[in-house]
VMD Tcl script that draws the C-alpha trace (Angstrom):
set ca {
  {-37.20 -33.26 21.28}
  {-38.28 -31.81 24.60}
  {-38.08 -28.05 24.86}
  {-35.98 -26.64 27.69}
  {-36.17 -23.30 29.49}
  {-33.21 -21.28 30.77}
  {-33.15 -17.97 32.60}
  {-30.10 -17.10 30.47}
  {-29.17 -18.19 26.97}
  {-25.94 -16.98 25.36}
  {-25.44 -17.42 21.63}
  {-21.72 -17.33 20.89}
  {-19.13 -19.28 22.87}
  {-16.29 -16.88 22.25}
  {-14.58 -14.46 24.57}
  {-17.67 -12.27 24.96}
  {-19.94 -15.23 25.73}
  {-17.49 -16.67 28.24}
  {-17.16 -13.30 29.94}
  {-20.95 -12.96 30.09}
  {-21.11 -16.15 32.18}
  {-18.83 -14.51 34.76}
  {-20.97 -11.36 34.71}
  {-24.20 -13.27 35.31}
  {-22.64 -15.18 38.19}
  {-21.56 -11.95 39.88}
  {-25.26 -11.11 40.31}
  {-27.14 -14.42 40.10}
  {-25.31 -17.36 41.66}
  {-27.76 -20.06 40.66}
  {-29.82 -19.38 37.53}
  {-29.02 -22.02 34.87}
  {-27.16 -20.77 31.79}
  {-26.99 -22.21 28.27}
  {-23.93 -21.35 26.16}
  {-24.30 -22.16 22.44}
  {-21.23 -22.08 20.17}
  {-20.35 -23.25 16.66}
  {-16.74 -24.12 17.47}
  {-15.75 -27.29 19.32}
  {-13.55 -25.27 21.70}
  {-14.36 -23.56 24.97}
  {-14.15 -19.73 24.92}
  {-10.56 -18.58 24.34}
  {-8.46 -15.42 24.00}
  {-8.32 -14.72 20.27}
  {-5.34 -12.26 20.31}
  {-3.02 -15.10 21.33}
  {-3.56 -16.72 17.93}
  {-1.29 -14.11 16.34}
  {0.78 -13.22 19.40}
  {1.80 -15.22 22.47}
  {1.16 -18.73 21.17}
  {3.69 -18.16 18.39}
  {6.45 -17.01 20.72}
  {6.06 -19.47 23.58}
  {4.71 -16.82 25.95}
  {1.56 -18.88 26.49}
  {0.81 -22.57 26.32}
  {-2.34 -23.82 24.65}
  {-4.18 -24.50 27.90}
  {-3.57 -20.88 28.97}
  {-5.54 -19.35 26.09}
  {-8.89 -20.64 27.35}
  {-10.94 -18.24 29.47}
  {-11.92 -21.05 31.85}
  {-11.60 -24.82 31.89}
  {-14.55 -27.15 31.51}
  {-14.87 -27.62 35.29}
  {-15.59 -23.89 35.68}
  {-18.68 -24.15 33.48}
  {-19.86 -27.30 35.20}
  {-19.45 -25.78 38.67}
  {-21.28 -22.63 37.57}
  {-24.35 -24.37 36.21}
  {-23.57 -23.75 32.54}
  {-24.84 -26.20 29.93}
  {-22.50 -26.22 26.93}
  {-23.92 -26.69 23.44}
  {-20.65 -26.59 21.48}
  {-20.59 -27.44 17.77}
  {-24.16 -26.15 17.64}
  {-25.30 -23.24 15.50}
  {-28.25 -21.08 16.47}
  {-30.58 -21.01 13.48}
  {-33.47 -18.80 14.52}
  {-34.77 -16.59 17.30}
  {-38.46 -15.98 17.96}
  {-38.41 -12.87 20.12}
  {-42.17 -13.00 20.75}
  {-42.14 -16.63 21.92}
  {-38.66 -16.10 23.44}
  {-37.19 -19.21 21.85}
  {-33.99 -20.20 20.09}
  {-33.73 -23.12 17.65}
  {-30.30 -24.63 16.98}
  {-28.75 -26.89 14.36}
  {-29.42 -30.04 16.42}
  {-33.16 -29.36 16.27}
  {-33.38 -28.31 19.91}
  {-35.69 -25.47 20.94}
  {-34.73 -23.45 24.00}
  {-36.88 -20.95 25.87}
  {-35.10 -18.02 27.47}
  {-35.89 -15.25 29.92}
  {-32.85 -13.21 28.85}
  {-30.82 -13.78 25.69}
  {-27.36 -12.49 24.75}
  {-26.15 -12.30 21.15}
  {-22.37 -12.68 21.39}
  {-22.01 -13.84 17.82}
  {-18.88 -11.77 17.08}
  {-17.75 -11.36 13.53}
  {-17.26 -13.40 10.36}
  {-13.99 -13.16 8.37}
  {-14.38 -11.23 5.15}
  {-13.77 -13.20 1.99}
  {-12.35 -11.82 -1.24}
  {-14.66 -11.53 -4.27}
  {-12.11 -13.05 -6.65}
  {-11.87 -16.40 -8.46}
  {-10.36 -19.11 -6.29}
  {-11.11 -17.41 -2.99}
  {-12.82 -20.60 -1.79}
  {-9.88 -22.91 -2.53}
  {-9.24 -25.56 0.08}
  {-6.38 -24.58 2.35}
  {-6.76 -20.81 2.25}
  {-6.77 -19.58 5.85}
  {-9.20 -16.77 6.60}
  {-7.34 -16.46 9.83}
  {-9.53 -16.04 12.92}
  {-10.11 -19.29 14.79}
  {-8.08 -21.61 17.00}
  {-8.25 -24.35 14.36}
  {-6.65 -21.87 11.91}
  {-3.75 -21.50 14.33}
  {-3.34 -25.28 14.66}
  {-3.21 -25.76 10.90}
  {-0.94 -22.84 10.05}
  {1.42 -23.57 12.94}
  {1.83 -27.13 11.65}
  {2.56 -25.86 8.13}
  {4.85 -22.98 9.12}
  {8.20 -24.74 9.17}
  {11.44 -22.88 8.50}
  {12.05 -22.19 4.83}
  {8.39 -22.39 3.81}
  {6.82 -19.42 2.04}
  {3.63 -17.58 2.93}
  {1.54 -14.94 1.23}
  {-0.38 -12.74 3.68}
  {-3.20 -10.74 2.13}
  {-4.10 -7.68 4.20}
  {-2.11 -5.00 5.99}
  {-4.30 -4.42 9.03}
  {-4.15 -5.91 12.52}
  {-4.38 -9.59 11.58}
  {-2.14 -9.35 8.51}
  {0.61 -7.37 10.23}
  {0.63 -9.58 13.34}
  {0.60 -12.95 11.58}
  {3.24 -11.77 9.10}
  {5.55 -10.86 12.00}
  {4.86 -14.19 13.74}
  {5.59 -16.22 10.61}
  {8.76 -14.25 9.85}
  {10.08 -14.82 13.36}
  {9.44 -18.54 12.89}
  {11.60 -18.77 9.77}
  {8.91 -18.47 7.10}
  {9.57 -16.37 3.99}
  {6.68 -13.89 4.04}
  {5.21 -11.72 1.31}
  {2.45 -9.24 2.14}
  {0.08 -7.61 -0.34}
  {-2.52 -4.96 0.42}
  {-4.11 -1.99 -1.40}
  {-3.21 0.75 1.08}
  {0.07 2.73 1.00}
  {1.40 1.37 4.30}
  {0.66 -1.03 7.16}
  {-2.25 -0.43 9.52}
  {-3.18 2.78 7.75}
  {-6.51 3.01 9.58}
  {-4.75 3.66 12.90}
  {-1.13 4.64 12.16}
  {-0.45 8.18 10.94}
  {1.67 8.10 7.76}
  {4.96 8.88 9.49}
  {4.58 5.94 11.89}
  {3.07 3.48 9.41}
  {5.85 4.05 6.89}
  {8.53 3.67 9.58}
  {7.05 0.39 10.85}
  {6.72 -0.87 7.29}
  {10.41 -0.21 6.67}
  {11.26 -2.33 9.72}
  {9.28 -5.21 8.21}
  {11.30 -4.92 5.03}
  {14.54 -4.85 7.00}
  {13.42 -8.12 8.59}
  {13.05 -9.70 5.17}
  {9.26 -9.37 4.73}
  {8.44 -8.53 1.11}
  {5.70 -5.89 1.06}
  {3.63 -5.07 -2.01}
  {1.52 -1.97 -1.40}
  {-1.19 -0.52 -3.60}
  {-2.06 -3.96 -4.94}
  {-4.49 -6.80 -4.23}
  {-5.17 -10.35 -5.43}
  {-7.23 -10.72 -8.59}
  {-7.36 -14.53 -8.53}
  {-6.08 -17.59 -6.69}
  {-5.31 -21.05 -7.99}
  {-3.32 -24.13 -7.01}
  {-0.48 -25.59 -9.02}
  {1.49 -28.64 -7.93}
  {0.23 -28.30 -4.37}
  {1.21 -24.62 -4.03}
  {-0.91 -21.49 -4.07}
  {-0.55 -19.06 -6.95}
  {-1.94 -15.56 -6.59}
  {-2.30 -13.19 -9.52}
  {-2.61 -9.53 -8.54}
  {-4.35 -6.57 -10.09}
  {-0.96 -5.11 -11.02}
  {-0.03 -8.27 -12.91}
  {2.24 -9.87 -10.32}
  {2.34 -13.62 -9.80}
  {3.11 -14.83 -6.28}
  {3.64 -18.49 -5.39}
  {3.51 -19.69 -1.77}
  {3.17 -22.77 0.38}
  {0.78 -20.99 2.77}
  {-1.94 -18.47 1.93}
  {-3.50 -16.38 4.69}
  {-6.21 -13.79 4.13}
  {-6.76 -11.26 6.90}
  {-8.92 -8.49 5.51}
  {-11.17 -7.83 8.48}
  {-14.51 -9.14 9.68}
  {-18.19 -8.42 9.20}
  {-20.37 -8.30 12.33}
  {-22.47 -11.45 12.59}
  {-25.92 -9.91 12.53}
  {-28.04 -12.29 10.44}
  {-29.77 -13.92 13.43}
  {-30.65 -10.51 14.83}
  {-31.85 -9.22 11.48}
  {-34.02 -12.29 10.86}
  {-35.53 -11.82 14.34}
  {-36.55 -8.26 13.46}
  {-34.02 -6.50 15.70}
  {-32.57 -3.14 14.72}
  {-29.32 -3.60 12.79}
  {-27.05 -1.03 11.15}
  {-23.26 -1.25 11.54}
  {-23.87 -4.11 13.96}
  {-26.73 -4.89 16.31}
  {-28.01 -1.63 17.76}
  {-28.02 -1.58 21.57}
  {-28.72 1.06 24.18}
  {-26.50 2.14 27.06}
  {-27.48 -1.04 28.96}
  {-26.55 -3.22 25.94}
  {-30.21 -4.07 25.27}
  {-31.33 -4.49 21.68}
  {-34.62 -3.20 20.28}
  {-36.17 -6.22 22.02}
  {-35.69 -5.50 25.75}
  {-34.96 -9.10 26.82}
  {-32.30 -9.57 24.14}
  {-28.82 -8.12 24.64}
  {-25.80 -7.90 22.34}
  {-22.13 -7.41 23.16}
  {-18.70 -7.71 21.58}
  {-17.69 -7.38 17.93}
  {-21.31 -7.38 16.75}
  {-22.68 -4.62 19.03}
  {-23.25 -1.03 17.85}
  {-23.29 0.72 21.22}
  {-23.21 4.24 22.70}
  {-19.55 5.03 23.39}
  {-20.21 7.31 26.32}
  {-16.85 9.09 26.54}
  {-16.85 9.93 22.82}
  {-20.53 10.79 22.60}
  {-21.38 8.63 19.61}
  {-22.52 5.18 18.60}
  {-19.66 2.82 17.69}
  {-18.73 -0.79 17.10}
  {-15.40 -1.94 18.57}
  {-13.61 -5.13 17.48}
  {-11.05 -5.54 20.26}
  {-10.24 -7.93 23.10}
  {-10.87 -5.52 25.99}
  {-14.28 -4.56 24.66}
  {-15.23 -8.23 24.20}
  {-14.21 -9.08 27.77}
  {-15.65 -6.06 29.53}
  {-18.79 -5.64 27.47}
  {-19.58 -9.35 27.74}
  {-19.32 -9.24 31.51}
  {-21.32 -5.99 31.64}
  {-24.09 -7.50 29.51}
  {-24.17 -10.58 31.75}
  {-24.54 -8.45 34.86}
  {-27.34 -6.42 33.28}
  {-29.14 -9.56 32.12}
  {-29.10 -10.69 35.75}
  {-30.61 -7.40 36.96}
  {-27.70 -5.00 37.54}
  {-29.02 -2.24 35.20}
  {-25.77 -0.27 34.81}
  {-25.01 1.75 31.65}
  {-21.87 0.69 29.80}
  {-19.31 3.43 30.42}
  {-16.06 1.57 29.88}
  {-13.46 2.94 27.43}
  {-11.98 -0.18 25.80}
  {-8.32 -0.22 24.86}
  {-6.48 -2.34 22.30}
  {-2.91 -3.43 21.78}
  {-0.54 -5.00 19.30}
  {3.02 -6.27 19.03}
  {4.85 -5.91 15.71}
  {8.37 -7.24 16.21}
  {9.95 -4.94 18.84}
  {7.29 -2.27 18.40}
  {4.35 -2.61 20.77}
  {1.55 -0.26 21.66}
  {-1.60 0.22 23.68}
  {-4.31 2.55 22.42}
  {-7.63 3.89 23.64}
  {-10.40 6.10 22.30}
  {-10.91 7.10 18.67}
  {-7.58 6.09 17.15}
  {-8.31 7.06 13.56}
  {-5.50 8.11 11.22}
  {-7.86 10.55 9.48}
  {-7.83 12.75 12.58}
  {-5.14 15.31 13.25}
  {-2.27 13.86 15.25}
  {0.45 15.17 17.53}
  {3.36 12.87 18.39}
  {5.27 13.39 21.63}
  {8.30 11.19 20.97}
  {11.04 10.12 23.32}
  {12.49 8.13 20.41}
  {11.01 9.01 17.03}
  {8.57 6.45 15.60}
  {9.44 4.08 18.43}
  {8.79 5.33 21.97}
  {6.27 8.01 22.88}
  {2.62 9.01 22.68}
  {0.47 9.91 19.68}
  {-2.57 12.10 20.36}
  {-5.51 11.94 17.95}
  {-7.26 15.32 17.86}
  {-10.61 16.61 16.68}
  {-11.59 20.27 17.17}
  {-8.42 20.63 19.29}
  {-9.71 17.97 21.72}
  {-8.02 14.65 22.40}
  {-10.24 11.86 21.07}
  {-7.75 9.00 21.13}
  {-4.24 8.11 22.27}
  {-1.66 5.53 21.25}
  {1.13 4.73 23.70}
  {4.05 3.37 21.66}
  {6.41 1.20 23.73}
  {5.01 3.11 26.73}
  {3.22 0.92 29.23}
  {0.74 1.16 32.11}
  {-0.66 4.52 30.97}
  {-4.07 3.48 29.67}
  {-6.02 4.79 32.68}
  {-4.20 8.13 32.51}
  {-4.98 8.33 28.79}
  {-8.65 7.62 29.45}
  {-8.76 10.52 31.89}
  {-7.25 12.93 29.33}
  {-9.84 11.90 26.73}
  {-12.75 12.08 29.17}
  {-11.86 15.65 30.16}
  {-12.69 16.78 26.64}
  {-10.65 19.96 27.00}
  {-9.21 21.95 24.14}
  {-5.46 21.46 24.04}
  {-2.35 22.73 22.28}
  {0.81 20.93 21.23}
  {2.63 22.72 24.03}
  {0.19 21.46 26.65}
  {0.51 17.88 25.38}
  {4.29 17.79 25.41}
  {5.25 15.55 28.31}
  {1.62 15.24 29.46}
  {1.78 11.46 29.75}
  {5.45 10.44 29.81}
}
mol new
graphics top color blue
foreach p $ca { graphics top sphere $p radius 0.5 }
foreach p [lrange $ca 0 end-1] q [lrange $ca 1 end] { graphics top cylinder $p $q radius 0.2 }
display resetview
């Protein structure tokens, strides 16, 4: 096959890759772009797969970042259902699963993350949903009729959100996870236990401190055996136990990889013409003064666009403070900064464990904030964190609401 050359090649046709196209076009209106992606779908908003699509707040066509005409009008060649197999950073080439070789001037790795599997017998059974992709939504939505049963493995973001969505659609949901309460990585114990109780009041069966030991199928249904000796039968089995950054391409190409692909403030990897952004990028979080990897929608959108602009010559350090959000029944929140339940916390409640602000503190400085059923305060929260001042509980009372 003939080899083709592009000023810009983007590996990963997810939200980060789609946003990078917009960033490039803000600086370079004409340079041809190649967007390579393993899925058959155009870039889409992944959070909707556990949120708005389930509740009729978005239609399917609204989850896509842009329609096909946008890419055509912006000089983007789409190589969907193609997997990038190898990068030669010296020759500046990419080889994909169709056998094509592409030369690039600038390359972006927007490969995202890969769902974690479970190292137990039966974890590869047909029909288990390692819930992450649009096709997972299509399949589970078709199966999730009223009266069906579902086992959700995992108590983090994906598990808690999909469990709520299924419950509100009439499915009998059981959750199992090894931690003592839902979302324990971000919720302090008092909030996590309160939210967990609301799930139980809604009819969600929650098994904490336990995990699957094996899966099998009997008479067309899933059967999970747990470490504590429980047996759970279900029509639907969803595993949401997090992702691993997709770094194999970068590693094979000799790029620096630790907890993700290491990039500098401009989102450049250890090879200066290769960039990385999104779930796979280990980047300098300027406001917190440390290297981090962030697996959230706002970071994927903003960092992708930032990387695209820098690939096209903008040369601006990434200074954005990404926020994240979730909706768990009537409880919703927006959060920014280092929202880590291992930090000290101070809760300024208007309504306990429902409405108010949680401050995450380290050395008496605010490192992160979670606004619970409090909206349009993310920018103000960013400013408090950026100030880096030592604070007291008294000074935080009423500081944001």
